[in-house]
Structures are given as C-alpha cells and as structure tokens.
C-alpha angles and dihedrals in degrees: 000000000000119000113220138178096178131040120181127192142209109216114199109077091355103067101355135032133184113266090223134012119275093248092055096052091044091050091049093051091046089053090053086059095048099264128126112208125156114247092221090054091050091049090057095043092047090057091051094045094046092049094048093047095048089050093048098040110022119191092027090299095288092149090051097050098258125139118225088242093057088044091058095042088056091050093050093046091048090049089058094044091053088052092054104266112120105164103115094186086063096037098054096062090046091052092046091052093047091048090059094039090059093063091057132092085232085076101035132053135184119262113237114284095009099120094041094049093048091050092050092048091051091050086057086063094243119152110236137198145165127251109183139152088223120116134248093293090071097091088053092048092050090049093048089051096047098248104104095093094063095065134074095196142007118213122193135156090266096058099034104033100234137059140223129307086042102100091215090080087059090046090054089054090053091048094051094049098039092226121137116239098253090060094051132077136183128214124204149126104248122083097212099034100037108025111029098032099056089045088056085057090053098254130124118250143195132203119211119218094255084076109113104247118218131168091244093074108009095092091050095061117076114228091241088062094058120083117209087196134002093246088067089071104074092059089055096056140044139184113296 
C-alpha cells in the first residue's frame, strides 16, 4: 500500500460531471430567449470557440488583462456566432445567464463514488486539495455540490498564475501543504495534466477510467495506476 500525506484532485470528469452536454444547455437557454439553435451544432461550435480562445488567451487571459468571466462570455457569444446567431444584444444576456448557471449544482453532478471516496480518504487523515484548470467559480461549485469541506485548498490558474500541465501548480500544492513529493499523489482523468505533470513534480498519480485511452500513452501507465472506479482508491493508500 502507498503511504500518503497529501492527495490532490482534478474536478471535472474526476469528481463532477455535467448533467447534460454543453450544446443542450446552450440550446435550452437560447430557446428561452426566443432563438432556435440545434444542440449538436452548438456542441461543435463550442469546441471550436473554446479551443480558439484557449490558444489566443491562455489561463483565461490573465496576462492580457481579461477576467475569467469576460473570457467565458466571449466563448459563449462566439459559440453562437459560429452557429449563425449574430445579434449581440440577445447573445450577451444568454452568455451572462449561462455563466452563472455553470456554477450551480443544477448543472453539475457527482460522479459515482466521489463523496464516499473523499470521506474515506479524509478518515485516513490525509490532507486533500484541488488542482484544477477551472476558473474562480470552482469553490462555489464545490460548495454547491457538497464537496468543499473535504479540501484544505483549491488551486487554479487564476490564483496560482499557471495551469496544468505546468508542474509549478503541483509544486505550489506541495509548498502549501509542506508535504514532500514522495508522500503526495494526484488523481484525475487526463494523461498529460493529471498523470504526467504531477510525476514531473515528483508526486505519485492515478488515472481514473474516464480517461480517454489512446495507444500513445496506454502502455506508459501501469495497471496499478489506473482506477476503474474512484472507490478503488482508499484500498491503495493509507495514512502516512
């Protein structure tokens, strides 16, 4: 068994997931404002808008004077523009509403075993924190979903200044907790962000099965580092 004093967690698709796809929630909000846009179209255009914005303004545009809220409003409005809707006076209130909807437990739900696993890890006396590339809404989302009490800290690009897979965000977690890297581990669903990056900081790491398996990395991850379910984790660790 692996002895740990610190356990850090990714959130999206690790502990929480969206209740419905982005395109469906965008289409429903558009309909509430009198617009008819296909959910499948919005799913595609959201992906394009998000990728373009992330490339142009990494880390929510902090270095360019953007707020994360403005960053997201621009993504939502561009999503609709790419789907053929160009009336900004209609798009702005839709974007504002969606921005606040996405920090509500009406939008997010716990993945199976998340609450039970966190509780068991706390009972082992392990310090826990969040390392996520989400924005400043994350503490509110965790509170709304009943998870905030499990964590000693929440690190994101907005309060640290860099994002996964930059290993410095993991080094910051180690600094805050005072735990040496060999006694720390990270859990997440993304190979580069949640498996490779913490290991570059000297930590252990685990991938959950929601990770998108590809031949490019599957052979590099030992079977014992892959969790078929979150509830497998407590049996692999114990109090350090």
